[in-house]
C-alpha positions in Angstrom: 9.5 73.1 -3.9 6.8 69.6 -3.1 4.2 71.7 -1.2 4.8 74.1 -4.9 4.3 70.4 -6.8 1.4 69.2 -4.5 -0.5 72.7 -4.4 0.2 72.8 -8.8 -1.6 69.1 -8.7 -4.6 70.6 -6.8 -5.2 73.7 -8.7 -4.8 71.4 -12.0 -7.1 68.4 -10.3 -9.7 71.2 -9.2 -9.9 72.9 -12.9 -10.3 69.1 -14.3 -13.4 68.2 -11.5 -15.2 71.8 -12.7 -15.0 71.6 -16.7 -16.2 67.9 -15.6 -18.8 69.1 -13.5 -20.4 71.5 -16.7 -20.3 67.8 -18.5 -17.7 68.8 -21.0 -14.1 67.5 -20.9 -11.1 69.0 -22.5 -11.0 66.0 -25.2 -14.9 67.9 -26.2 -16.5 64.6 -24.6 -19.6 65.1 -22.9 -19.5 63.5 -19.5 -22.7 62.0 -17.9 -23.2 64.3 -14.8 -22.1 61.5 -12.3 -18.9 60.4 -14.1 -15.5 60.8 -12.3 -13.3 63.0 -14.2 -10.7 60.6 -14.2 -13.0 58.4 -16.0 -14.0 60.6 -19.1 -12.4 60.7 -22.3 -11.9 57.0 -23.0 -12.1 55.7 -26.5 -11.9 52.5 -27.7 -11.7 51.4 -31.3 -13.3 47.9 -33.0 -15.7 45.9 -34.8 -19.4 45.8 -33.6 -20.4 42.2 -32.2 -23.8 43.1 -31.1 -25.9 45.5 -31.1 -29.5 45.3 -28.4 -31.2 48.0 -29.5 -34.4 47.9 -27.0 -31.6 47.5 -24.0 -29.7 50.6 -25.4 -26.5 48.2 -25.5 -23.5 47.3 -28.2 -21.2 45.4 -27.9 -17.2 46.2 -29.4 -15.0 43.7 -30.1 -11.3 44.0 -30.6 -9.5 41.0 -30.0 -8.6 40.2 -27.1 -10.7 42.1 -25.7 -14.9 42.7 -25.5 -16.5 45.9 -24.0 -20.4 46.0 -23.9 -21.1 49.9 -23.6 -24.5 51.5 -22.4 -25.8 53.8 -25.3 -26.9 57.5 -23.3 -30.1 59.1 -24.6 -27.7 61.7 -25.4 -24.8 60.1 -28.0 -23.7 61.6 -31.1 -23.8 58.5 -33.5 -21.7 59.4 -36.0 -21.9 57.3 -39.4 -20.4 58.8 -43.0 -23.7 59.5 -44.6 -25.3 61.0 -41.6 -24.0 62.6 -38.5 -27.2 62.5 -36.3 -27.6 58.8 -37.3 -29.3 56.3 -34.3 -28.2 53.1 -33.0 -30.3 51.6 -35.3 -28.5 52.6 -37.7 -25.4 50.4 -37.0 -24.9 47.4 -38.1 -23.1 44.0 -36.9 -19.2 43.8 -38.1 -18.9 47.6 -38.7 -15.8 49.2 -37.4 -16.3 52.1 -34.6 -14.4 54.4 -32.7 -16.1 54.6 -29.2 -16.0 57.7 -27.0 -17.4 56.8 -23.2 -17.2 57.3 -19.5 -16.8 54.8 -16.8 -19.6 55.5 -14.8 -20.0 52.9 -11.3 -19.3 49.8 -13.2 -21.2 50.6 -16.5 -19.0 51.7 -19.8 -21.4 54.8 -21.2 -20.9 55.9 -24.8 -21.0 59.7 -25.6 -20.0 58.9 -29.2 -19.7 56.7 -31.8 -18.6 57.1 -34.9 -18.6 54.2 -37.9 -15.3 53.6 -39.3 -15.2 52.6 -43.3 -13.6 53.1 -46.4 -14.8 56.8 -46.0 -13.3 57.7 -43.1 -9.8 56.0 -44.3 -9.9 57.8 -47.6 -10.6 60.9 -45.0 -7.5 60.0 -42.8 -5.5 59.1 -45.3 -5.9 63.0 -46.7 -5.5 64.6 -43.7 -1.9 62.5 -43.0 -1.0 63.6 -46.8 -1.9 67.4 -45.9 0.0 66.9 -42.7 3.2 65.0 -44.2 3.5 67.9 -47.0 3.2 70.5 -44.0 6.0 68.8 -42.2 8.0 67.8 -45.0 7.7 70.2 -47.6 9.0 70.1 -51.4 12.1 71.4 -52.0 10.4 73.2 -55.5 7.4 74.8 -53.7 
C-alpha cells in the first residue's frame, strides 16, 4: 500500500515537472524556464508601494508584509482599461494581484492585475451569478 502511494506521488510529481518544463503550470501561469515546479503559481495581493521602471522592480505591500518583485520581460500587466499595459502605467497605491514564481532568491512577476472599482464590480457580478446558480429562487 505504501509503495503505491509513493509511486503515485512520484508520477504526479513528474507530470507536474513536465508541464512546468514547458513553461505553463496548471494555474495557467507562465513560469520562467529555470523555476522549480513547486515555486510556480504563487500569488500576492497588496498595494503598490514603489515602482522602479528602469530596474523593472515593483514593491507590493500588504501589512505586515512587503515584497519586491522583478518584472519579467514577458510579464502580463492587466489594468481595467488595457489588457496589455506596461509597468509604467501602474501607479503607487494601486491595489494589485501579482502572480509570480520564486527563482533562486528572486520573486519574478509573471502577471500583474490592477484591481479597482471595475474589478470589484466584476467580482460582485460573478458572485451574484454564482449565488443565483447555487441557490435558485423558488419562483424560477
